[in-house]
Backbone as CSV, one residue per row, in Angstrom:
resi,resn,N_x,N_y,N_z,CA_x,CA_y,CA_z,C_x,C_y,C_z
1,MET,179.659,121.352,121.494,179.139,119.829,121.520,179.150,118.825,122.693
2,THR,178.278,118.240,123.158,177.929,117.137,124.215,177.368,115.801,123.856
3,ARG,178.456,115.049,123.251,177.176,113.847,122.915,177.194,112.700,124.473
4,CYS,175.925,112.527,123.544,175.489,111.298,124.856,174.670,110.357,124.237
5,VAL,174.544,108.583,124.114,174.260,107.519,124.295,172.851,107.381,124.911
6,LEU,171.756,107.186,124.981,170.693,106.933,125.820,170.596,105.542,125.097
7,PHE,170.308,104.444,126.306,170.257,102.809,125.721,169.356,101.651,126.941
8,ASP,169.103,101.251,125.886,168.239,100.287,126.989,168.451,98.700,126.414
9,THR,168.409,97.671,127.150,168.276,96.461,126.648,167.204,95.738,127.322
10,GLU,166.789,94.296,126.553,165.564,93.410,127.166,166.936,92.418,127.623
11,THR,166.371,91.415,128.391,167.484,89.998,128.253,165.985,88.925,128.971
12,THR,167.023,87.800,129.133,166.186,86.617,129.168,165.911,86.398,130.694
13,GLY,166.470,87.379,131.734,166.145,87.240,132.778,167.026,88.449,133.427
14,LEU,166.906,88.122,134.793,167.665,89.300,135.708,169.481,89.220,136.070
15,ASP,169.624,87.972,135.372,171.442,87.504,136.206,172.332,87.431,135.007
16,PRO,172.979,87.914,134.151,173.748,86.881,133.287,174.277,86.225,134.163
17,ALA,175.190,86.531,134.810,175.992,85.508,136.145,175.181,83.760,135.832
18,THR,174.042,83.959,136.172,173.906,82.818,135.640,173.426,82.498,134.238
19,GLY,173.795,82.896,133.546,173.370,82.428,132.366,172.348,83.111,131.348
20,ASP,171.718,84.456,131.926,171.294,85.571,131.172,171.972,85.786,130.011
21,ARG,171.229,86.423,128.767,171.694,87.272,127.996,170.374,87.833,127.000
22,VAL,171.777,89.249,127.374,170.797,90.091,126.210,169.833,89.595,124.592
23,ILE,169.000,90.050,124.651,167.953,89.619,123.553,167.237,91.212,122.723
24,GLU,167.750,91.928,123.282,167.413,93.407,122.593,168.182,94.053,123.055
25,VAL,168.570,95.541,122.289,169.290,96.509,122.706,168.864,97.263,121.278
26,ALA,168.591,98.721,122.220,168.875,100.027,121.888,168.790,101.121,121.709
27,ALA,169.660,101.944,121.468,170.060,102.904,121.946,170.051,104.494,120.915
28,LEU,170.053,105.348,121.628,169.695,107.260,121.230,170.678,107.576,120.934
29,GLU,171.231,108.614,119.705,172.054,109.541,119.943,171.380,110.403,121.082
30,LEU,172.186,112.041,121.625,171.556,112.560,121.717,172.964,113.525,121.963
31,ILE,172.442,114.958,121.458,173.695,115.779,121.078,173.037,117.477,121.893
32,ASN,174.207,117.724,122.691,173.434,118.498,123.865,171.950,118.574,124.554
33,ASP,171.673,117.119,125.138,170.302,116.576,125.451,169.807,116.714,124.387
34,LEU,169.139,116.754,123.402,168.620,116.477,122.356,168.467,115.254,121.312
35,PRO,167.776,114.783,121.470,167.927,113.496,120.294,167.986,113.683,118.717
36,THR,169.012,113.209,118.288,169.700,113.658,117.010,168.212,113.027,115.137
37,GLY,168.181,111.574,115.947,167.380,111.247,115.078,168.322,109.860,114.554
38,GLN,169.147,110.174,114.880,170.136,108.645,114.825,170.368,107.853,115.966
39,PHE,169.905,106.710,115.558,169.649,105.275,116.524,170.363,104.080,116.077
40,PHE,170.029,102.699,116.722,171.099,102.051,116.613,169.932,100.703,117.851
41,HIS,169.630,99.592,116.885,168.716,98.742,117.433,168.882,96.907,116.842
42,ALA,168.802,96.062,117.473,168.686,95.253,117.538,168.367,94.326,118.070
43,LEU,167.463,93.065,117.455,166.874,91.564,117.738,168.107,90.971,118.245
44,ILE,168.396,89.963,118.980,169.289,89.365,119.472,169.445,88.191,119.654
45,ASP,169.356,86.866,119.141,169.426,85.613,119.297,170.613,85.079,120.489
46,PRO,169.392,85.080,121.887,170.213,85.202,123.073,171.230,83.306,122.962
47,GLU,170.709,82.531,121.743,171.433,81.412,122.152,171.082,80.331,122.957
48,ARG,169.342,80.826,123.657,168.958,79.990,124.721,167.918,80.150,124.929
49,ASP,167.037,79.414,125.559,165.682,79.825,125.666,165.299,81.191,126.429
50,VAL,164.298,81.732,126.230,163.314,82.793,126.676,161.924,82.520,127.423
51,PRO,162.426,82.448,128.955,161.189,81.489,129.790,160.271,82.846,129.651
52,ASP,159.269,81.690,130.056,157.689,82.229,129.664,157.110,83.457,130.404
53,GLU,158.044,83.471,131.706,157.722,84.541,133.253,158.393,85.914,132.215
54,VAL,159.134,86.286,131.648,159.541,86.609,131.103,159.429,87.423,129.854
55,THR,158.587,86.463,128.766,158.202,87.038,128.079,156.821,87.549,127.852
56,ARG,156.382,87.134,129.706,155.418,87.974,129.577,155.132,89.987,130.175
57,ILE,156.616,90.002,130.378,157.553,91.308,130.033,157.254,92.286,129.522
58,HIS,158.262,91.374,128.237,158.796,92.052,127.097,157.937,91.290,125.897
59,GLY,157.306,90.869,125.879,156.650,90.105,124.475,157.680,88.681,123.668
60,PHE,158.380,88.826,123.958,159.404,88.135,122.924,159.498,86.516,123.469
61,ARG,159.345,85.711,122.251,159.681,84.036,122.352,160.769,84.008,121.687
62,SER,161.259,83.052,122.494,162.626,82.060,121.819,162.202,82.287,120.359
63,ALA,160.931,81.703,120.142,160.599,81.988,118.345,161.022,83.068,117.939
64,ASP,160.463,83.952,118.166,160.672,85.312,117.366,161.711,85.928,117.483
65,LEU,163.045,85.499,117.910,164.574,85.482,118.320,165.421,84.989,116.806
66,GLU,164.489,83.638,116.830,165.287,82.559,116.072,165.674,83.478,114.288
67,GLY,167.039,82.552,114.469,167.865,83.362,113.151,167.845,85.331,112.723
68,LYS,168.600,85.870,114.514,168.237,86.538,114.845,169.998,87.230,114.348
69,PRO,170.940,88.063,114.581,171.846,88.038,115.184,172.485,87.445,115.765
70,LYS,173.287,87.056,116.173,174.495,86.923,117.932,174.857,88.227,118.382
71,PHE,174.969,88.038,119.569,175.577,89.411,120.199,176.519,89.929,119.310
72,ALA,177.685,88.523,119.070,179.143,88.699,118.570,178.808,89.136,117.134
73,GLU,177.631,89.445,116.711,176.999,89.684,115.317,177.321,91.288,115.400
74,ILE,176.776,91.995,116.366,176.343,93.693,116.428,176.900,94.153,117.493
75,ALA,178.129,93.254,118.052,178.946,93.888,119.017,179.639,95.284,118.429
76,ALA,180.474,95.097,118.036,181.514,95.944,116.939,180.315,96.993,117.024
77,ASP,179.089,96.701,115.738,178.361,98.077,115.840,177.955,98.829,116.830
78,LEU,177.622,98.072,117.616,177.062,98.649,119.068,177.977,99.226,119.677
79,ASP,179.471,98.964,119.562,180.378,99.466,120.428,180.714,101.046,119.829
80,ALA,181.085,100.964,118.681,181.135,102.079,117.851,180.299,103.047,118.046
81,PHE,178.965,102.459,118.221,177.392,104.066,118.000,178.061,104.593,119.304
82,PHE,178.505,103.710,120.453,178.362,104.375,121.718,179.561,105.058,121.880
83,GLY,180.797,104.596,120.416,182.092,106.024,120.667,182.411,105.900,122.351
84,ASP,183.368,107.369,122.342,183.121,107.390,123.804,182.290,108.348,124.668
85,ALA,181.115,108.283,124.220,180.176,108.744,124.754,179.697,108.863,126.394
86,ARG,179.081,108.880,126.898,178.641,109.405,128.055,177.242,108.558,127.880
87,LEU,176.818,106.981,128.940,176.039,106.100,128.664,174.305,106.617,129.504
88,ILE,173.662,106.704,129.154,172.631,107.114,130.076,171.531,105.934,130.152
89,ALA,171.154,104.952,130.865,170.193,104.606,131.185,169.623,104.688,132.541
90,HIS,168.324,103.641,132.443,167.210,103.558,134.109,167.545,102.589,134.586
91,ASN,168.264,103.039,135.765,168.735,101.611,136.637,169.982,100.986,135.515
92,ALA,171.150,101.936,135.204,172.007,101.774,134.306,172.687,100.504,134.355
93,PRO,173.322,100.434,136.199,174.173,99.279,136.316,173.797,98.417,135.799
94,PHE,172.008,98.272,135.797,171.436,96.500,134.998,171.682,96.766,134.072
95,ASP,171.785,97.728,132.970,171.999,97.802,131.865,174.216,97.536,131.243
96,PHE,174.449,97.962,131.868,175.889,97.746,132.293,175.947,96.267,132.473
97,GLY,175.795,96.050,133.501,175.749,94.943,133.716,176.066,93.580,132.828
98,PHE,174.806,93.906,132.543,174.464,93.019,130.832,175.348,92.862,129.764
99,LEU,175.528,94.590,129.506,176.760,94.575,128.237,177.859,93.969,128.730
100,ASN,178.888,94.196,129.752,179.950,94.179,130.407,179.474,92.585,129.853
101,HIS,179.007,91.744,130.500,179.215,90.726,130.503,179.223,90.016,129.100
102,GLU,178.282,90.601,128.406,178.113,90.394,127.236,179.811,90.578,126.278
103,PHE,179.992,91.779,126.789,181.479,92.033,125.989,182.486,90.953,126.416
104,ALA,182.638,91.205,127.437,183.536,90.205,128.195,183.689,88.771,127.091
105,ARG,182.483,88.203,127.268,182.387,86.959,126.390,183.282,86.955,124.706
106,LEU,183.036,88.461,124.696,184.053,88.766,123.277,185.696,88.534,123.238
107,GLY,186.241,89.366,124.552,187.459,89.445,124.587,187.312,90.779,124.674
108,MET,186.293,92.010,124.316,186.165,93.395,124.373,186.179,94.081,125.581
109,ALA,186.492,95.407,126.046,186.880,96.003,126.595,185.510,96.430,127.435
110,ALA,185.480,96.512,128.784,184.085,96.378,129.495,184.080,98.231,128.927
111,LEU,182.468,98.254,129.896,182.000,99.743,129.568,182.531,100.594,130.905
112,HIS,182.928,101.583,131.135,184.002,102.303,132.746,182.394,102.606,132.862
113,PRO,182.152,102.586,134.375,181.298,103.229,135.042,181.113,104.631,135.182
114,GLU,182.432,105.009,135.083,182.592,106.233,135.035,181.398,107.375,133.373
115,ARG,181.493,106.475,132.741,180.703,106.941,131.853,179.054,107.072,132.375
116,MET,178.889,106.229,133.111,177.508,106.089,133.664,176.858,107.212,133.928
117,ILE,175.322,107.397,133.513,174.377,108.891,133.796,173.051,107.702,133.802
118,ASP,173.241,107.250,135.182,171.690,107.140,135.934,170.129,107.667,136.101
119,THR,169.187,107.681,135.145,168.018,108.620,135.496,167.526,108.093,136.353
120,LEU,167.841,106.919,136.593,167.029,106.292,137.432,167.148,107.218,139.293
121,VAL,168.395,107.308,139.500,169.011,108.007,140.239,168.953,110.193,140.548
122,LEU,168.924,110.041,139.933,167.957,111.249,139.287,166.989,111.575,139.602
123,ALA,166.220,110.208,139.314,164.964,110.689,139.840,164.345,110.330,141.042
124,LYS,165.312,109.824,141.238,165.480,109.509,143.491,165.944,111.117,143.735
125,ALA,166.791,111.477,143.242,167.389,112.866,143.753,166.244,113.545,143.441
126,ARG,165.554,114.041,142.763,164.108,114.524,142.632,162.939,114.302,142.792
127,PHE,162.447,112.752,143.010,161.431,112.693,143.200,161.218,111.802,144.880
128,PRO,162.495,112.285,145.651,162.764,111.023,147.357,161.417,110.376,147.289
129,GLY,160.704,109.418,147.620,159.896,108.367,148.078,158.641,108.853,147.417
130,MET,159.343,108.516,146.604,157.986,108.772,144.918,157.775,107.246,144.182
131,PRO,157.173,106.321,143.680,158.210,105.638,142.301,158.131,106.737,141.436
132,ASN,159.074,106.052,140.780,160.106,106.242,140.085,160.789,105.468,139.083
133,SER,159.844,104.629,138.823,160.096,103.670,137.279,159.425,104.388,136.069
134,LEU,160.383,103.835,135.486,159.677,104.579,134.279,158.587,105.262,133.535
135,ASP,157.192,103.833,133.553,156.276,104.145,133.731,155.527,105.501,134.607
136,ALA,156.182,105.409,135.971,155.837,106.262,136.608,156.103,107.723,136.288
137,LEU,157.365,108.086,135.646,157.912,109.458,135.325,156.906,110.122,134.071
138,CYS,157.199,108.758,133.441,155.916,109.487,132.171,155.010,109.759,132.542
139,ARG,154.507,109.214,133.827,152.990,110.120,134.099,153.044,110.614,134.192
140,ARG,154.108,111.445,135.721,154.242,112.569,136.216,154.944,113.550,135.421
141,PHE,155.638,113.305,134.321,155.447,113.982,133.414,154.993,114.101,132.319
142,THR,153.614,113.608,132.282,152.699,113.814,130.645,153.057,113.069,129.946
143,ILE,153.471,112.330,129.519,154.531,111.967,128.379,153.787,110.721,127.822
144,ASP,153.217,110.515,126.618,152.328,109.636,126.354,152.887,108.389,126.364
145,LEU,152.243,107.343,126.846,152.168,105.999,127.523,151.651,105.224,126.407
146,SER,150.759,105.393,125.421,149.484,105.039,124.749,150.429,102.971,124.273
147,GLN,151.583,103.493,123.689,152.287,102.166,122.742,152.848,101.633,123.658
148,ARG,153.060,101.898,124.412,153.914,100.701,125.769,152.726,99.791,126.106
149,THR,152.549,98.534,125.394,152.143,97.448,125.838,152.707,96.395,126.988
150,THR,154.049,96.515,126.043,155.194,95.695,126.592,156.617,96.103,127.119
151,HIS,157.788,95.899,127.296,158.745,96.514,127.533,159.235,96.262,126.144
152,ASN,159.759,97.010,124.971,160.676,97.405,124.578,161.718,98.575,124.278
153,ALA,162.634,97.708,123.895,163.963,98.795,124.139,164.059,100.124,123.559
154,LEU,163.568,100.070,122.092,163.573,101.786,121.237,163.077,101.847,121.771
155,LEU,161.347,101.798,122.183,160.143,102.576,122.401,160.185,103.270,123.975
156,ASP,161.351,102.058,125.159,161.855,102.567,125.750,162.706,103.591,125.870
157,CYS,163.574,103.601,124.990,164.699,104.551,124.687,164.046,106.100,124.554
158,ARG,162.970,105.710,123.597,162.714,107.341,122.674,161.839,108.081,123.957
159,LEU,160.942,107.038,125.085,159.891,107.948,126.381,161.153,108.378,126.877
160,LEU,162.635,107.374,127.477,163.469,107.730,128.168,164.190,109.098,127.834
161,ALA,164.007,109.202,126.796,164.929,110.260,126.353,164.107,111.277,126.747
162,GLU,163.104,111.678,126.801,161.810,112.639,126.687,162.066,113.056,128.609
163,VAL,162.015,111.707,129.423,162.126,111.965,130.510,163.182,112.710,131.248
164,TYR,164.255,111.753,130.387,165.834,112.474,130.937,165.673,113.957,130.571
165,VAL,165.006,114.423,129.444,165.245,115.599,129.116,164.947,116.691,130.269
166,GLU,163.352,116.199,130.869,162.653,116.672,132.037,163.531,116.631,133.497
167,LEU,163.851,115.691,133.862,164.780,115.569,134.524,166.002,116.487,134.957
168,THR,166.607,116.634,133.511,167.529,117.609,133.360,167.422,119.411,133.183
169,GLY,166.300,119.621,132.833,165.710,120.780,133.706,164.716,121.545,132.444
170,GLY,163.854,119.932,132.723,162.231,120.479,132.032,162.236,121.840,131.216
171,ARG,162.688,120.780,129.830,162.840,121.447,128.775,161.002,122.150,127.996
172,GLN,160.528,122.414,126.975,159.269,122.130,126.715,159.484,121.087,125.183
173,ARG,158.797,120.460,124.920,159.008,119.898,124.124,157.478,119.958,122.650
174,GLY,158.152,119.434,121.810,157.391,119.637,120.511,156.652,120.783,120.107
175,LEU,157.794,121.696,119.932,157.705,122.687,119.474,158.076,123.298,118.010
176,GLY,158.130,122.082,117.154,158.216,122.118,115.896,159.780,122.860,115.688
177,LEU,160.141,122.725,115.869,161.643,123.298,115.366,162.798,122.771,114.777
178,ALA,162.234,121.393,115.057,163.298,119.895,114.391,163.203,120.445,113.215
179,SER,164.836,120.391,111.987,165.233,120.468,111.377,164.390,119.619,110.136
180,GLU,163.856,119.861,108.733,163.824,119.214,107.820,163.947,117.659,107.820
181,ALA,165.268,117.099,108.028,165.995,116.866,107.723,165.971,115.218,108.992
182,SER,165.702,116.037,110.005,165.401,114.718,111.100,163.753,114.685,111.374
183,THR,163.471,113.866,112.294,162.082,113.729,112.627,162.190,113.207,113.992
184,ALA,163.159,113.666,115.152,163.764,113.482,116.721,162.841,114.767,116.807
185,PRO,162.531,114.166,118.404,162.104,115.433,119.105,162.437,116.332,119.676
186,VAL,162.147,117.085,119.963,163.107,118.706,119.901,162.340,119.086,121.129
187,ALA,163.569,119.274,122.215,163.143,120.546,123.007,163.485,121.432,123.265
188,VAL,163.366,122.383,124.436,164.072,123.997,123.808,163.483,124.804,125.335
189,TYR,164.730,125.351,125.822,164.291,126.024,126.899,163.841,127.042,126.685
190,ILE,162.409,127.031,127.503,161.580,128.630,127.768,161.513,129.352,128.877
191,HIS,161.763,130.721,129.056,161.341,131.629,129.817,159.954,131.475,130.918
192,ALA,159.871,130.830,131.577,158.852,130.810,132.628,158.281,132.092,133.392
193,GLY,158.811,133.965,133.060,158.794,134.167,133.837,157.467,134.627,133.186
194,PRO,157.199,136.416,134.008,155.836,136.719,132.596,156.291,137.230,131.998
195,ARG,154.722,137.533,130.781,155.185,138.019,129.559,154.208,139.550,129.259
196,THR,155.110,140.174,128.725,154.365,141.624,129.071,154.851,142.292,127.273
197,SER,153.749,142.572,126.530,154.035,143.078,125.352,153.866,144.634,125.487
198,ARG,154.114,145.909,126.738,153.888,147.296,126.857,155.564,147.528,127.215
199,ALA,156.093,148.776,126.690,156.855,148.773,127.695,156.702,149.337,129.222
200,VAL,157.956,148.656,129.451,157.972,149.004,131.662,158.458,150.182,131.495
201,LEU,157.952,151.712,132.306,158.243,152.477,132.658,158.848,152.623,133.752
202,PRO,160.608,153.042,134.510,160.247,152.937,135.568,159.590,154.207,136.348
203,THR,159.483,153.935,137.838,158.808,155.163,138.572,159.205,156.114,139.200
204,GLN,159.573,157.402,139.087,160.028,158.438,139.269,160.783,158.106,140.960
205,ALA,160.573,157.103,141.637,161.364,156.686,142.700,162.246,156.101,142.496
206,GLU,161.763,154.673,141.394,163.164,153.592,141.627,164.428,154.421,140.060
207,LEU,163.978,155.701,139.769,164.766,156.600,138.852,165.465,157.307,139.994
208,ALA,165.312,157.639,140.608,165.506,158.656,141.717,166.687,157.291,142.560
209,ALA,166.109,156.388,143.048,166.946,155.249,143.825,168.486,154.858,142.775
210,HIS,168.186,154.686,141.146,169.456,153.935,140.156,170.557,155.445,140.179
211,GLN,169.887,157.016,140.635,170.988,157.990,139.987,171.699,157.787,141.129
212,ALA,170.946,157.879,142.996,171.723,157.642,144.062,173.256,156.118,144.259
213,MET,172.634,155.603,143.170,173.847,153.605,142.959,174.568,154.939,142.408
214,VAL,174.089,155.544,140.699,175.182,155.877,140.215,176.606,157.140,140.859
215,ALA,175.535,157.906,141.731,176.559,158.674,142.434,177.456,158.369,143.080
216,ARG,177.372,156.227,143.803,177.793,156.359,144.796,178.617,155.844,144.038
217,LEU,179.080,155.465,142.650,180.375,154.557,141.808,181.262,155.255,141.168
218,LYS,182.561,155.279,141.372,184.062,155.701,140.837,183.723,155.633,139.710
219,ASP,183.681,156.887,138.713,183.729,157.022,137.729,182.955,156.092,136.238
220,PRO,181.542,156.126,136.919,180.392,155.239,135.830,180.039,155.065,134.633
221,VAL,180.862,154.256,133.697,180.367,153.950,132.647,178.891,155.092,132.045
222,TRP,177.883,154.995,132.881,177.045,155.787,132.266,177.010,157.299,131.808
223,LEU,177.560,157.836,133.129,178.403,159.523,132.586,179.416,159.317,132.055
224,ALA,179.724,158.641,131.046,181.333,158.619,130.102,180.813,159.689,128.736
225,GLY,181.314,159.785,128.638,181.170,161.263,127.033,180.273,161.918,127.228
């Protein structure tokens, strides 16, 4: 059983080194690349203003974050949810950079880059020279984007989970195989070859070729007993 955690952040800007902070973090648990329904989500008081130009991207204003926990109050729970799992994100160095900056402020261990799985890198390898934003990938894989009017970390995680499934094998979604205890989307591998409901019988030429091949084998098990 392989556990990964897919996560996303929203921030006050682009560079934690200049004072930008995390305002939202969301994470989804995947077991063998499938969402389990377990997730972590927190809105965070960044202890600074949220610029208007950034609000236009993710929709959060400073007033929306008043009274929310500070990062220090959620850091231990987030770290516990991550555990020792591999960590998946779209443009992962950005999210790793912000979280590691926040962890460093608290004297906590950084997320090691060896844990990183970057879906942007996977997408560029599969679709070189094409747009590979989350929106573009959702459209390419016909994943519903109707609820994505602004950036939202939890919704983006759920969309990215579907994108990740497609990038790592193209599995069929929504076949209703989830357990009653979980509302997580389910993905399963499907056979893409031709289907038949009748017996397929070998021709005489095929039988002769098979017998000739068996005759060349030393002590073939087909002739034992």
